[in-house]
C-alpha positions, 0 to 999 in steps of 0.5 A: 543595329550592328553589322553583326546583327544585320548579317544574322537578320539577312541570313535568317531571311535567306534561310527562311526563303530557301526553306520555302522553296524546297521540294515537298512530297507531292500529292497525287503526282500523276493526277494531271496526266489523265486525258479526261476527268469529271468533277463537281463545283459549288460556289457563290456569286454577285450579280448586277445589271447595267441599264440603259435608260430611254430618258424622257418619254411622252405618254398619252393620258386617259383624257387625250392629253400628253405628258412628259415622264422621266423614269430611271431604272437601276439595280442599286446593289450587287445581289448575292447568289449560289452556283452548283454544277459538274465538270468535264476537262480535256487535257490538251497538252502539258499547259492547256486544258479544255473544260466544259462545266454545266451549272445552275446559278440561283439568285435574286435581283432587286430593281429600283424605278424612280419617277423623276417627273413626280415632285414626290419622286415616286419609286417602285421596286421589283425583285426578280428571282433568277435561275440560270442553266449554264454550260461554260466552255473554258480554256485554261492555261496553267503554269508548272506545278510546284509542290502542291499547288499550281496557278492558272489563267482561264477564259471562255464563253458561257451560254445561259438559259434564263428560267425566271420571269413573270408576265407582270413584272416591270422588267423582264430578261430574255431567255437566253444570254451569252457571257464572256468570262475570264478569271484566275485560279490555283490547283491545290493537290490534297492527299485524296483529291484536287481542290481548285478555287477560282474567281472569275468575271462574267459580262453578257455580250448582248442586250439581255433585256426583253424589249417586247415585254412592255407591249404585253403588259395590260396596265398602262401605268406599268408600261411607262416603267417597263418602257423606261429601259431600252438596253441592259447587260448582266455582270457577275463576279463568281467564286467557285470551288472545283473538286476533282 
């Protein structure tokens, strides 16, 4: 490539870069000046649980003898779900907003419990339908707006109320849980509304396992599996679309 061609290529790249940085007509130029506004959200999520197994258990059989059992429990995949909700957002200053977003999360978790003490490696499975009512409190730090987009970072806490669980499940979760969440997003200013895609990560701060549930089971064979776990922490990856 000659020096002339190199110069033309650099000039073309510089021209494209300059064109990309040019100011365009802004949609909704005053939408971020509102002290408070409402919106709606829809999205999908992936959920998983980290289990802490108790290890070897000594159980008493019907004839009075004892036996050691090693049972593990795991959610062997990230299970999908969907979420819907509303939001209310307060403008604190030019860069910071406080958002309150009540929402519902629906999904199903798949658990696999393996009896490693049995040569046949007996497995039990449980499908746990989940339905959470949540109210997220998030602090948003947004960068300066350029043309019709504005990136931001967010972090907050999300208390959730668990509406799922059956009395005859191997594993049952607590009715309430508290999540720490953090993520990134970007505001896109469209002609009639503002669209905000956001990706965030949630992790439960406490033990989400209902540790009293095994004592309420009547079937002794189920109790062995139910007592194989002593602690669990729920995780979620959430992709939401806010319409404001």
